[in-house]
PDB file of N, H, CA, C and O in Angstrom:
ATOM      1  N   MET A   1      71.146 153.994 109.226  1.00  0.00           N
ATOM      2  CA  MET A   1      71.331 152.890 108.302  1.00  0.00           C
ATOM      3  C   MET A   1      72.441 153.200 107.309  1.00  0.00           C
ATOM      4  O   MET A   1      73.241 152.327 106.971  1.00  0.00           O
ATOM      5  N   LYS A   2      72.490 154.463 106.834  1.00  0.00           N
ATOM      6  H   LYS A   2      71.841 155.173 107.109  1.00  0.00           H
ATOM      7  CA  LYS A   2      73.533 154.833 105.878  1.00  0.00           C
ATOM      8  C   LYS A   2      74.915 154.733 106.514  1.00  0.00           C
ATOM      9  O   LYS A   2      75.881 154.341 105.861  1.00  0.00           O
ATOM     10  N   LEU A   3      75.000 155.092 107.796  1.00  0.00           N
ATOM     11  H   LEU A   3      74.215 155.411 108.327  1.00  0.00           H
ATOM     12  CA  LEU A   3      76.275 155.013 108.497  1.00  0.00           C
ATOM     13  C   LEU A   3      76.733 153.561 108.611  1.00  0.00           C
ATOM     14  O   LEU A   3      77.917 153.269 108.444  1.00  0.00           O
ATOM     15  N   PHE A   4      75.804 152.657 108.892  1.00  0.00           N
ATOM     16  H   PHE A   4      74.842 152.895 109.027  1.00  0.00           H
ATOM     17  CA  PHE A   4      76.121 151.231 108.972  1.00  0.00           C
ATOM     18  C   PHE A   4      76.655 150.724 107.636  1.00  0.00           C
ATOM     19  O   PHE A   4      77.641 149.987 107.601  1.00  0.00           O
ATOM     20  N   CYS A   5      76.015 151.111 106.545  1.00  0.00           N
ATOM     21  H   CYS A   5      75.214 151.710 106.573  1.00  0.00           H
ATOM     22  CA  CYS A   5      76.462 150.694 105.207  1.00  0.00           C
ATOM     23  C   CYS A   5      77.850 151.230 104.903  1.00  0.00           C
ATOM     24  O   CYS A   5      78.664 150.539 104.290  1.00  0.00           O
ATOM     25  N   LEU A   6      78.124 152.452 105.327  1.00  0.00           N
ATOM     26  H   LEU A   6      77.463 153.013 105.826  1.00  0.00           H
ATOM     27  CA  LEU A   6      79.432 153.047 105.089  1.00  0.00           C
ATOM     28  C   LEU A   6      80.519 152.270 105.826  1.00  0.00           C
ATOM     29  O   LEU A   6      81.561 151.960 105.248  1.00  0.00           O
ATOM     30  N   PHE A   7      80.280 151.955 107.103  1.00  0.00           N
ATOM     31  H   PHE A   7      79.434 152.208 107.572  1.00  0.00           H
ATOM     32  CA  PHE A   7      81.270 151.209 107.873  1.00  0.00           C
ATOM     33  C   PHE A   7      81.442 149.790 107.344  1.00  0.00           C
ATOM     34  O   PHE A   7      82.559 149.274 107.296  1.00  0.00           O
ATOM     35  N   THR A   8      80.347 149.161 106.949  1.00  0.00           N
ATOM     36  H   THR A   8      79.440 149.580 106.988  1.00  0.00           H
ATOM     37  CA  THR A   8      80.422 147.812 106.390  1.00  0.00           C
ATOM     38  C   THR A   8      81.215 147.812 105.095  1.00  0.00           C
ATOM     39  O   THR A   8      82.042 146.927 104.877  1.00  0.00           O
ATOM     40  N   SER A   9      80.978 148.781 104.244  1.00  0.00           N
ATOM     41  H   SER A   9      80.306 149.500 104.421  1.00  0.00           H
ATOM     42  CA  SER A   9      81.714 148.879 102.981  1.00  0.00           C
ATOM     43  C   SER A   9      83.197 149.096 103.228  1.00  0.00           C
ATOM     44  O   SER A   9      84.036 148.498 102.554  1.00  0.00           O
ATOM     45  N   ALA A  10      83.525 149.947 104.189  1.00  0.00           N
ATOM     46  H   ALA A  10      82.844 150.433 104.737  1.00  0.00           H
ATOM     47  CA  ALA A  10      84.934 150.209 104.503  1.00  0.00           C
ATOM     48  C   ALA A  10      85.609 148.956 105.049  1.00  0.00           C
ATOM     49  O   ALA A  10      86.756 148.671 104.706  1.00  0.00           O
ATOM     50  N   ALA A  11      84.912 148.212 105.890  1.00  0.00           N
ATOM     51  H   ALA A  11      83.980 148.443 106.168  1.00  0.00           H
ATOM     52  CA  ALA A  11      85.482 146.986 106.449  1.00  0.00           C
ATOM     53  C   ALA A  11      85.707 145.941 105.369  1.00  0.00           C
ATOM     54  O   ALA A  11      86.755 145.296 105.336  1.00  0.00           O
ATOM     55  N   LEU A  12      84.741 145.771 104.495  1.00  0.00           N
ATOM     56  H   LEU A  12      83.890 146.295 104.522  1.00  0.00           H
ATOM     57  CA  LEU A  12      84.882 144.788 103.423  1.00  0.00           C
ATOM     58  C   LEU A  12      85.957 145.200 102.427  1.00  0.00           C
ATOM     59  O   LEU A  12      86.664 144.343 101.896  1.00  0.00           O
ATOM     60  N   ALA A  13      86.089 146.478 102.169  1.00  0.00           N
ATOM     61  H   ALA A  13      85.514 147.173 102.601  1.00  0.00           H
ATOM     62  CA  ALA A  13      87.131 146.951 101.246  1.00  0.00           C
ATOM     63  C   ALA A  13      88.511 146.680 101.815  1.00  0.00           C
ATOM     64  O   ALA A  13      89.422 146.318 101.071  1.00  0.00           O
ATOM     65  N   SER A  14      88.683 146.847 103.123  1.00  0.00           N
ATOM     66  H   SER A  14      87.943 147.141 103.727  1.00  0.00           H
ATOM     67  CA  SER A  14      89.993 146.585 103.721  1.00  0.00           C
ATOM     68  C   SER A  14      90.336 145.103 103.666  1.00  0.00           C
ATOM     69  O   SER A  14      91.505 144.746 103.521  1.00  0.00           O
ATOM     70  N   LEU A  15      89.337 144.241 103.779  1.00  0.00           N
ATOM     71  H   LEU A  15      88.388 144.531 103.897  1.00  0.00           H
ATOM     72  CA  LEU A  15      89.588 142.804 103.654  1.00  0.00           C
ATOM     73  C   LEU A  15      89.980 142.434 102.230  1.00  0.00           C
ATOM     74  O   LEU A  15      90.827 141.565 102.021  1.00  0.00           O
ATOM     75  N   ALA A  16      89.378 143.077 101.271  1.00  0.00           N
ATOM     76  H   ALA A  16      88.690 143.783 101.441  1.00  0.00           H
ATOM     77  CA  ALA A  16      89.668 142.773  99.872  1.00  0.00           C
ATOM     78  C   ALA A  16      91.076 143.200  99.488  1.00  0.00           C
ATOM     79  O   ALA A  16      91.650 142.645  98.551  1.00  0.00           O
ATOM     80  N   MET A  17      91.642 144.167 100.186  1.00  0.00           N
ATOM     81  H   MET A  17      91.176 144.618 100.947  1.00  0.00           H
ATOM     82  CA  MET A  17      92.979 144.646  99.858  1.00  0.00           C
ATOM     83  C   MET A  17      94.066 143.719 100.389  1.00  0.00           C
ATOM     84  O   MET A  17      95.215 143.824  99.960  1.00  0.00           O
ATOM     85  N   GLY A  18      93.740 142.818 101.307  1.00  0.00           N
ATOM     86  H   GLY A  18      92.807 142.733 101.656  1.00  0.00           H
ATOM     87  CA  GLY A  18      94.728 141.906 101.864  1.00  0.00           C
ATOM     88  C   GLY A  18      95.212 140.894 100.840  1.00  0.00           C
ATOM     89  O   GLY A  18      94.596 140.696  99.792  1.00  0.00           O
ATOM     90  N   ARG A  19      96.325 140.262 101.165  1.00  0.00           N
ATOM     91  H   ARG A  19      96.825 140.422 102.016  1.00  0.00           H
ATOM     92  CA  ARG A  19      96.908 139.258 100.286  1.00  0.00           C
ATOM     93  C   ARG A  19      96.175 137.938 100.484  1.00  0.00           C
ATOM     94  O   ARG A  19      96.022 137.499 101.624  1.00  0.00           O
ATOM     95  N   PRO A  20      95.717 137.292  99.421  1.00  0.00           N
ATOM     96  CA  PRO A  20      95.002 136.021  99.573  1.00  0.00           C
ATOM     97  C   PRO A  20      95.883 134.957 100.226  1.00  0.00           C
ATOM     98  O   PRO A  20      97.078 134.871  99.947  1.00  0.00           O
ATOM     99  N   LEU A  21      95.283 134.153 101.094  1.00  0.00           N
ATOM    100  H   LEU A  21      94.311 134.223 101.320  1.00  0.00           H
ATOM    101  CA  LEU A  21      96.013 133.108 101.803  1.00  0.00           C
ATOM    102  C   LEU A  21      96.694 132.156 100.832  1.00  0.00           C
ATOM    103  O   LEU A  21      97.798 131.681 101.098  1.00  0.00           O
ATOM    104  N   ARG A  22      96.055 131.879  99.725  1.00  0.00           N
ATOM    105  H   ARG A  22      95.158 132.265  99.508  1.00  0.00           H
ATOM    106  CA  ARG A  22      96.636 130.981  98.720  1.00  0.00           C
ATOM    107  C   ARG A  22      97.986 131.508  98.241  1.00  0.00           C
ATOM    108  O   ARG A  22      98.931 130.736  98.077  1.00  0.00           O
ATOM    109  N   ASP A  23      98.080 132.818  98.018  1.00  0.00           N
ATOM    110  H   ASP A  23      97.313 133.445  98.151  1.00  0.00           H
ATOM    111  CA  ASP A  23      99.331 133.416  97.554  1.00  0.00           C
ATOM    112  C   ASP A  23     100.418 133.336  98.616  1.00  0.00           C
ATOM    113  O   ASP A  23     101.584 133.103  98.299  1.00  0.00           O
ATOM    114  N   VAL A  24     100.039 133.527  99.875  1.00  0.00           N
ATOM    115  H   VAL A  24      99.091 133.716 100.133  1.00  0.00           H
ATOM    116  CA  VAL A  24     101.005 133.434 100.970  1.00  0.00           C
ATOM    117  C   VAL A  24     101.551 132.023 101.068  1.00  0.00           C
ATOM    118  O   VAL A  24     102.758 131.827 101.210  1.00  0.00           O
ATOM    119  N   ILE A  25     100.661 131.032 100.992  1.00  0.00           N
ATOM    120  H   ILE A  25      99.681 131.190 100.876  1.00  0.00           H
ATOM    121  CA  ILE A  25     101.091 129.635 101.089  1.00  0.00           C
ATOM    122  C   ILE A  25     101.989 129.262  99.922  1.00  0.00           C
ATOM    123  O   ILE A  25     103.014 128.609 100.115  1.00  0.00           O
ATOM    124  N   LEU A  26     101.619 129.667  98.712  1.00  0.00           N
ATOM    125  H   LEU A  26     100.786 130.198  98.555  1.00  0.00           H
ATOM    126  CA  LEU A  26     102.437 129.342  97.540  1.00  0.00           C
ATOM    127  C   LEU A  26     103.809 129.991  97.622  1.00  0.00           C
ATOM    128  O   LEU A  26     104.806 129.355  97.281  1.00  0.00           O
ATOM    129  N   SER A  27     103.885 131.239  98.065  1.00  0.00           N
ATOM    130  H   SER A  27     103.075 131.755  98.342  1.00  0.00           H
ATOM    131  CA  SER A  27     105.183 131.897  98.139  1.00  0.00           C
ATOM    132  C   SER A  27     106.042 131.294  99.242  1.00  0.00           C
ATOM    133  O   SER A  27     107.259 131.199  99.082  1.00  0.00           O
ATOM    134  N   ALA A  28     105.441 130.884 100.361  1.00  0.00           N
ATOM    135  H   ALA A  28     104.452 130.962 100.491  1.00  0.00           H
ATOM    136  CA  ALA A  28     106.206 130.235 101.422  1.00  0.00           C
ATOM    137  C   ALA A  28     106.696 128.868 100.968  1.00  0.00           C
ATOM    138  O   ALA A  28     107.815 128.473 101.296  1.00  0.00           O
ATOM    139  N   ASN A  29     105.877 128.143 100.221  1.00  0.00           N
ATOM    140  H   ASN A  29     104.968 128.464  99.954  1.00  0.00           H
ATOM    141  CA  ASN A  29     106.274 126.819  99.752  1.00  0.00           C
ATOM    142  C   ASN A  29     107.410 126.879  98.748  1.00  0.00           C
ATOM    143  O   ASN A  29     108.256 125.986  98.728  1.00  0.00           O
ATOM    144  N   SER A  30     107.451 127.904  97.918  1.00  0.00           N
ATOM    145  H   SER A  30     106.764 128.630  97.934  1.00  0.00           H
ATOM    146  CA  SER A  30     108.467 127.974  96.872  1.00  0.00           C
ATOM    147  C   SER A  30     109.680 128.809  97.269  1.00  0.00           C
ATOM    148  O   SER A  30     110.665 128.826  96.531  1.00  0.00           O
ATOM    149  N   SER A  31     109.647 129.498  98.398  1.00  0.00           N
ATOM    150  H   SER A  31     108.847 129.485  98.997  1.00  0.00           H
ATOM    151  CA  SER A  31     110.752 130.384  98.760  1.00  0.00           C
ATOM    152  C   SER A  31     112.043 129.621  99.044  1.00  0.00           C
ATOM    153  O   SER A  31     113.124 130.179  98.856  1.00  0.00           O
ATOM    154  N   CYS A  32     111.971 128.392  99.480  1.00  0.00           N
ATOM    155  H   CYS A  32     111.093 127.939  99.633  1.00  0.00           H
ATOM    156  CA  CYS A  32     113.178 127.605  99.762  1.00  0.00           C
ATOM    157  C   CYS A  32     113.771 126.980  98.508  1.00  0.00           C
ATOM    158  O   CYS A  32     114.812 126.328  98.576  1.00  0.00           O
ATOM    159  N   GLN A  33     113.131 127.169  97.383  1.00  0.00           N
ATOM    160  H   GLN A  33     112.285 127.699  97.328  1.00  0.00           H
ATOM    161  CA  GLN A  33     113.601 126.553  96.151  1.00  0.00           C
ATOM    162  C   GLN A  33     114.234 127.568  95.206  1.00  0.00           C
ATOM    163  O   GLN A  33     114.335 127.318  94.005  1.00  0.00           O
ATOM    164  N   VAL A  34     114.661 128.711  95.740  1.00  0.00           N
ATOM    165  H   VAL A  34     114.579 128.914  96.715  1.00  0.00           H
ATOM    166  CA  VAL A  34     115.335 129.706  94.911  1.00  0.00           C
ATOM    167  C   VAL A  34     116.770 129.271  94.673  1.00  0.00           C
ATOM    168  O   VAL A  34     117.354 128.552  95.483  1.00  0.00           O
ATOM    169  N   GLN A  35     117.326 129.706  93.567  1.00  0.00           N
ATOM    170  H   GLN A  35     116.851 130.290  92.909  1.00  0.00           H
ATOM    171  CA  GLN A  35     118.718 129.385  93.269  1.00  0.00           C
ATOM    172  C   GLN A  35     119.626 130.314  94.053  1.00  0.00           C
ATOM    173  O   GLN A  35     119.264 131.458  94.331  1.00  0.00           O
ATOM    174  N   GLY A  36     120.800 129.825  94.407  1.00  0.00           N
ATOM    175  H   GLY A  36     121.094 128.897  94.181  1.00  0.00           H
ATOM    176  CA  GLY A  36     121.758 130.664  95.121  1.00  0.00           C
ATOM    177  C   GLY A  36     122.259 130.039  96.403  1.00  0.00           C
ATOM    178  O   GLY A  36     123.010 130.676  97.142  1.00  0.00           O
ATOM    179  N   GLY A  37     121.871 128.824  96.685  1.00  0.00           N
ATOM    180  H   GLY A  37     121.261 128.306  96.084  1.00  0.00           H
ATOM    181  CA  GLY A  37     122.361 128.152  97.878  1.00  0.00           C
ATOM    182  C   GLY A  37     121.455 128.305  99.076  1.00  0.00           C
ATOM    183  O   GLY A  37     120.403 128.941  99.016  1.00  0.00           O
ATOM    184  N   ASP A  38     121.897 127.698 100.177  1.00  0.00           N
ATOM    185  H   ASP A  38     122.752 127.181 100.226  1.00  0.00           H
ATOM    186  CA  ASP A  38     121.098 127.672 101.402  1.00  0.00           C
ATOM    187  C   ASP A  38     120.882 129.062 101.997  1.00  0.00           C
ATOM    188  O   ASP A  38     119.798 129.356 102.501  1.00  0.00           O
ATOM    189  N   GLU A  39     121.896 129.913 101.945  1.00  0.00           N
ATOM    190  H   GLU A  39     122.777 129.674 101.536  1.00  0.00           H
ATOM    191  CA  GLU A  39     121.750 131.252 102.530  1.00  0.00           C
ATOM    192  C   GLU A  39     120.682 132.062 101.801  1.00  0.00           C
ATOM    193  O   GLU A  39     119.878 132.745 102.436  1.00  0.00           O
ATOM    194  N   ALA A  40     120.671 131.987 100.476  1.00  0.00           N
ATOM    195  H   ALA A  40     121.324 131.432  99.961  1.00  0.00           H
ATOM    196  CA  ALA A  40     119.662 132.714  99.695  1.00  0.00           C
ATOM    197  C   ALA A  40     118.273 132.149  99.950  1.00  0.00           C
ATOM    198  O   ALA A  40     117.302 132.899 100.051  1.00  0.00           O
ATOM    199  N   ALA A  41     118.175 130.821 100.055  1.00  0.00           N
ATOM    200  H   ALA A  41     118.964 130.212  99.973  1.00  0.00           H
ATOM    201  CA  ALA A  41     116.880 130.190 100.308  1.00  0.00           C
ATOM    202  C   ALA A  41     116.353 130.570 101.686  1.00  0.00           C
ATOM    203  O   ALA A  41     115.170 130.879 101.832  1.00  0.00           O
ATOM    204  N   ASN A  42     117.218 130.549 102.699  1.00  0.00           N
ATOM    205  H   ASN A  42     118.179 130.298 102.581  1.00  0.00           H
ATOM    206  CA  ASN A  42     116.795 130.928 104.043  1.00  0.00           C
ATOM    207  C   ASN A  42     116.378 132.390 104.100  1.00  0.00           C
ATOM    208  O   ASN A  42     115.412 132.733 104.782  1.00  0.00           O
ATOM    209  N   LEU A  43     117.096 133.251 103.391  1.00  0.00           N
ATOM    210  H   LEU A  43     117.880 132.972 102.837  1.00  0.00           H
ATOM    211  CA  LEU A  43     116.728 134.664 103.355  1.00  0.00           C
ATOM    212  C   LEU A  43     115.370 134.858 102.688  1.00  0.00           C
ATOM    213  O   LEU A  43     114.544 135.628 103.177  1.00  0.00           O
ATOM    214  N   ALA A  44     115.133 134.164 101.574  1.00  0.00           N
ATOM    215  H   ALA A  44     115.804 133.538 101.176  1.00  0.00           H
ATOM    216  CA  ALA A  44     113.837 134.268 100.886  1.00  0.00           C
ATOM    217  C   ALA A  44     112.708 133.773 101.781  1.00  0.00           C
ATOM    218  O   ALA A  44     111.638 134.380 101.825  1.00  0.00           O
ATOM    219  N   CYS A  45     112.939 132.684 102.487  1.00  0.00           N
ATOM    220  H   CYS A  45     113.808 132.191 102.451  1.00  0.00           H
ATOM    221  CA  CYS A  45     111.935 132.140 103.409  1.00  0.00           C
ATOM    222  C   CYS A  45     111.664 133.132 104.536  1.00  0.00           C
ATOM    223  O   CYS A  45     110.509 133.405 104.863  1.00  0.00           O
ATOM    224  N   ARG A  46     112.724 133.668 105.126  1.00  0.00           N
ATOM    225  H   ARG A  46     113.662 133.446 104.860  1.00  0.00           H
ATOM    226  CA  ARG A  46     112.582 134.610 106.243  1.00  0.00           C
ATOM    227  C   ARG A  46     111.773 135.836 105.826  1.00  0.00           C
ATOM    228  O   ARG A  46     110.873 136.267 106.547  1.00  0.00           O
ATOM    229  N   VAL A  47     112.094 136.391 104.663  1.00  0.00           N
ATOM    230  H   VAL A  47     112.824 136.041 104.077  1.00  0.00           H
ATOM    231  CA  VAL A  47     111.382 137.581 104.176  1.00  0.00           C
ATOM    232  C   VAL A  47     109.921 137.258 103.885  1.00  0.00           C
ATOM    233  O   VAL A  47     109.035 138.051 104.206  1.00  0.00           O
ATOM    234  N   THR A  48     109.662 136.094 103.276  1.00  0.00           N
ATOM    235  H   THR A  48     110.382 135.450 103.016  1.00  0.00           H
ATOM    236  CA  THR A  48     108.284 135.683 102.991  1.00  0.00           C
ATOM    237  C   THR A  48     107.480 135.578 104.281  1.00  0.00           C
ATOM    238  O   THR A  48     106.327 136.007 104.338  1.00  0.00           O
ATOM    239  N   CYS A  49     108.087 135.008 105.314  1.00  0.00           N
ATOM    240  H   CYS A  49     109.023 134.659 105.268  1.00  0.00           H
ATOM    241  CA  CYS A  49     107.386 134.850 106.591  1.00  0.00           C
ATOM    242  C   CYS A  49     107.118 136.196 107.257  1.00  0.00           C
ATOM    243  O   CYS A  49     106.014 136.439 107.745  1.00  0.00           O
ATOM    244  N   ILE A  50     108.114 137.064 107.280  1.00  0.00           N
ATOM    245  H   ILE A  50     109.011 136.867 106.884  1.00  0.00           H
ATOM    246  CA  ILE A  50     107.950 138.376 107.917  1.00  0.00           C
ATOM    247  C   ILE A  50     106.875 139.190 107.209  1.00  0.00           C
ATOM    248  O   ILE A  50     106.135 139.933 107.853  1.00  0.00           O
ATOM    249  N   ASN A  51     106.784 139.055 105.892  1.00  0.00           N
ATOM    250  H   ASN A  51     107.385 138.451 105.369  1.00  0.00           H
ATOM    251  CA  ASN A  51     105.789 139.808 105.116  1.00  0.00           C
ATOM    252  C   ASN A  51     104.358 139.339 105.350  1.00  0.00           C
ATOM    253  O   ASN A  51     103.424 139.957 104.838  1.00  0.00           O
ATOM    254  N   GLN A  52     104.162 138.265 106.110  1.00  0.00           N
ATOM    255  H   GLN A  52     104.921 137.764 106.526  1.00  0.00           H
ATOM    256  CA  GLN A  52     102.807 137.802 106.401  1.00  0.00           C
ATOM    257  C   GLN A  52     102.082 138.745 107.347  1.00  0.00           C
ATOM    258  O   GLN A  52     100.852 138.753 107.389  1.00  0.00           O
ATOM    259  N   GLY A  53     102.827 139.539 108.107  1.00  0.00           N
ATOM    260  H   GLY A  53     103.826 139.532 108.073  1.00  0.00           H
ATOM    261  CA  GLY A  53     102.178 140.508 108.975  1.00  0.00           C
ATOM    262  C   GLY A  53     102.802 140.579 110.347  1.00  0.00           C
ATOM    263  O   GLY A  53     103.820 139.936 110.605  1.00  0.00           O
ATOM    264  N   PRO A  54     102.196 141.361 111.235  1.00  0.00           N
ATOM    265  CA  PRO A  54     102.731 141.564 112.578  1.00  0.00           C
ATOM    266  C   PRO A  54     102.835 140.254 113.354  1.00  0.00           C
ATOM    267  O   PRO A  54     101.945 139.406 113.286  1.00  0.00           O
ATOM    268  N   GLY A  55     103.916 140.103 114.079  1.00  0.00           N
ATOM    269  H   GLY A  55     104.639 140.792 114.134  1.00  0.00           H
ATOM    270  CA  GLY A  55     104.112 138.923 114.911  1.00  0.00           C
ATOM    271  C   GLY A  55     105.007 137.867 114.291  1.00  0.00           C
ATOM    272  O   GLY A  55     105.628 137.084 115.009  1.00  0.00           O
ATOM    273  N   TRP A  56     105.083 137.834 112.963  1.00  0.00           N
ATOM    274  H   TRP A  56     104.579 138.470 112.380  1.00  0.00           H
ATOM    275  CA  TRP A  56     105.944 136.857 112.292  1.00  0.00           C
ATOM    276  C   TRP A  56     107.375 137.373 112.355  1.00  0.00           C
ATOM    277  O   TRP A  56     107.660 138.482 111.903  1.00  0.00           O
ATOM    278  N   THR A  57     108.279 136.565 112.920  1.00  0.00           N
ATOM    279  H   THR A  57     108.047 135.665 113.288  1.00  0.00           H
ATOM    280  CA  THR A  57     109.639 137.030 113.184  1.00  0.00           C
ATOM    281  C   THR A  57     110.669 136.497 112.206  1.00  0.00           C
ATOM    282  O   THR A  57     111.809 136.961 112.219  1.00  0.00           O
ATOM    283  N   GLY A  58     110.322 135.560 111.374  1.00  0.00           N
ATOM    284  H   GLY A  58     109.396 135.182 111.363  1.00  0.00           H
ATOM    285  CA  GLY A  58     111.285 135.016 110.416  1.00  0.00           C
ATOM    286  C   GLY A  58     110.915 133.610 110.014  1.00  0.00           C
ATOM    287  O   GLY A  58     109.772 133.178 110.167  1.00  0.00           O
ATOM    288  N   GLY A  59     111.908 132.897 109.492  1.00  0.00           N
ATOM    289  H   GLY A  59     112.836 133.247 109.367  1.00  0.00           H
ATOM    290  CA  GLY A  59     111.679 131.533 109.062  1.00  0.00           C
ATOM    291  C   GLY A  59     112.974 130.896 108.611  1.00  0.00           C
ATOM    292  O   GLY A  59     114.006 131.561 108.520  1.00  0.00           O
ATOM    293  N   TYR A  60     112.918 129.608 108.329  1.00  0.00           N
ATOM    294  H   TYR A  60     112.080 129.068 108.402  1.00  0.00           H
ATOM    295  CA  TYR A  60     114.095 128.868 107.882  1.00  0.00           C
ATOM    296  C   TYR A  60     113.654 127.732 106.975  1.00  0.00           C
ATOM    297  O   TYR A  60     112.502 127.299 107.021  1.00  0.00           O
ATOM    298  N   CYS A  61     114.576 127.251 106.150  1.00  0.00           N
ATOM    299  H   CYS A  61     115.511 127.602 106.113  1.00  0.00           H
ATOM    300  CA  CYS A  61     114.316 126.128 105.254  1.00  0.00           C
ATOM    301  C   CYS A  61     114.871 124.853 105.882  1.00  0.00           C
ATOM    302  O   CYS A  61     115.974 124.851 106.427  1.00  0.00           O
ATOM    303  N   ASP A  62     114.105 123.776 105.804  1.00  0.00           N
ATOM    304  H   ASP A  62     113.208 123.777 105.362  1.00  0.00           H
ATOM    305  CA  ASP A  62     114.621 122.504 106.298  1.00  0.00           C
ATOM    306  C   ASP A  62     115.329 121.757 105.169  1.00  0.00           C
ATOM    307  O   ASP A  62     115.463 122.285 104.066  1.00  0.00           O
ATOM    308  N   ASP A  63     115.781 120.531 105.440  1.00  0.00           N
ATOM    309  H   ASP A  63     115.672 120.102 106.337  1.00  0.00           H
ATOM    310  CA  ASP A  63     116.542 119.771 104.447  1.00  0.00           C
ATOM    311  C   ASP A  63     115.686 119.283 103.279  1.00  0.00           C
ATOM    312  O   ASP A  63     116.221 118.783 102.290  1.00  0.00           O
ATOM    313  N   LYS A  64     114.367 119.423 103.385  1.00  0.00           N
ATOM    314  H   LYS A  64     113.933 119.829 104.188  1.00  0.00           H
ATOM    315  CA  LYS A  64     113.468 119.036 102.286  1.00  0.00           C
ATOM    316  C   LYS A  64     112.973 120.255 101.514  1.00  0.00           C
ATOM    317  O   LYS A  64     112.011 120.160 100.752  1.00  0.00           O
ATOM    318  N   GLN A  65     113.624 121.395 101.709  1.00  0.00           N
ATOM    319  H   GLN A  65     114.406 121.472 102.328  1.00  0.00           H
ATOM    320  CA  GLN A  65     113.285 122.660 101.056  1.00  0.00           C
ATOM    321  C   GLN A  65     111.867 123.127 101.379  1.00  0.00           C
ATOM    322  O   GLN A  65     111.143 123.600 100.503  1.00  0.00           O
ATOM    323  N   ILE A  66     111.482 122.987 102.644  1.00  0.00           N
ATOM    324  H   ILE A  66     112.071 122.603 103.355  1.00  0.00           H
ATOM    325  CA  ILE A  66     110.188 123.467 103.129  1.00  0.00           C
ATOM    326  C   ILE A  66     110.451 124.635 104.068  1.00  0.00           C
ATOM    327  O   ILE A  66     111.286 124.550 104.968  1.00  0.00           O
ATOM    328  N   CYS A  67     109.726 125.729 103.845  1.00  0.00           N
ATOM    329  H   CYS A  67     109.048 125.798 103.113  1.00  0.00           H
ATOM    330  CA  CYS A  67     109.881 126.934 104.652  1.00  0.00           C
ATOM    331  C   CYS A  67     109.044 126.809 105.923  1.00  0.00           C
ATOM    332  O   CYS A  67     107.848 126.522 105.865  1.00  0.00           O
ATOM    333  N   HIS A  68     109.683 127.028 107.071  1.00  0.00           N
ATOM    334  H   HIS A  68     110.654 127.261 107.118  1.00  0.00           H
ATOM    335  CA  HIS A  68     108.998 127.006 108.362  1.00  0.00           C
ATOM    336  C   HIS A  68     109.059 128.410 108.948  1.00  0.00           C
ATOM    337  O   HIS A  68     110.143 128.923 109.224  1.00  0.00           O
ATOM    338  N   CYS A  69     107.900 129.031 109.140  1.00  0.00           N
ATOM    339  H   CYS A  69     107.019 128.614 108.916  1.00  0.00           H
ATOM    340  CA  CYS A  69     107.832 130.389 109.679  1.00  0.00           C
ATOM    341  C   CYS A  69     107.803 130.358 111.199  1.00  0.00           C
ATOM    342  O   CYS A  69     107.246 129.443 111.804  1.00  0.00           O
ATOM    343  N   THR A  70     108.415 131.376 111.811  1.00  0.00           N
ATOM    344  H   THR A  70     108.868 132.120 111.319  1.00  0.00           H
ATOM    345  CA  THR A  70     108.413 131.500 113.262  1.00  0.00           C
ATOM    346  C   THR A  70     107.568 132.705 113.651  1.00  0.00           C
ATOM    347  O   THR A  70     107.551 133.720 112.954  1.00  0.00           O
ATOM    348  N   PHE A  71     106.874 132.580 114.765  1.00  0.00           N
ATOM    349  H   PHE A  71     106.888 131.756 115.331  1.00  0.00           H
ATOM    350  CA  PHE A  71     105.956 133.617 115.230  1.00  0.00           C
ATOM    351  C   PHE A  71     106.338 134.026 116.637  1.00  0.00           C
ATOM    352  O   PHE A  71     106.635 133.175 117.476  1.00  0.00           O
ATOM    353  N   GLY A  72     106.332 135.309 116.899  1.00  0.00           N
ATOM    354  H   GLY A  72     106.091 136.001 116.218  1.00  0.00           H
ATOM    355  CA  GLY A  72     106.599 135.812 118.242  1.00  0.00           C
ATOM    356  C   GLY A  72     108.053 135.647 118.641  1.00  0.00           C
ATOM    357  O   GLY A  72     108.958 135.956 117.865  1.00  0.00           O
ATOM    358  N   ASP A  73     108.274 135.162 119.851  1.00  0.00           N
ATOM    359  H   ASP A  73     107.539 134.911 120.481  1.00  0.00           H
ATOM    360  CA  ASP A  73     109.628 135.023 120.390  1.00  0.00           C
ATOM    361  C   ASP A  73     110.244 133.663 120.101  1.00  0.00           C
ATOM    362  O   ASP A  73     111.221 133.284 120.747  1.00  0.00           O
ATOM    363  N   SER A  74     109.703 132.931 119.157  1.00  0.00           N
ATOM    364  H   SER A  74     108.909 133.239 118.632  1.00  0.00           H
ATOM    365  CA  SER A  74     110.167 131.561 118.925  1.00  0.00           C
ATOM    366  C   SER A  74     111.314 131.466 117.923  1.00  0.00           C
ATOM    367  O   SER A  74     111.477 130.438 117.266  1.00  0.00           O
ATOM    368  N   VAL A  75     112.116 132.540 117.799  1.00  0.00           N
ATOM    369  H   VAL A  75     111.983 133.375 118.333  1.00  0.00           H
ATOM    370  CA  VAL A  75     113.261 132.497 116.870  1.00  0.00           C
ATOM    371  C   VAL A  75     114.468 131.901 117.521  1.00  0.00           C
ATOM    372  O   VAL A  75     115.518 131.787 116.889  1.00  0.00           O
TER     373      VAL A  75
END
């Protein structure tokens, strides 16, 4: 029983260390609105998308300043 509690605690602690989904969504939504032109906005969007974790390959800003993330080989 103690071993089960130890593994459960470790699993829950690792989940708590992750970045909240709300923060990821907010940073992706605002990344295309940085000052510096389209190149800076696209770079901010791309970095925000890649930082979401494994499999995310980048992203781009559309004409409405919305960041679209790409996953896998869809770049």
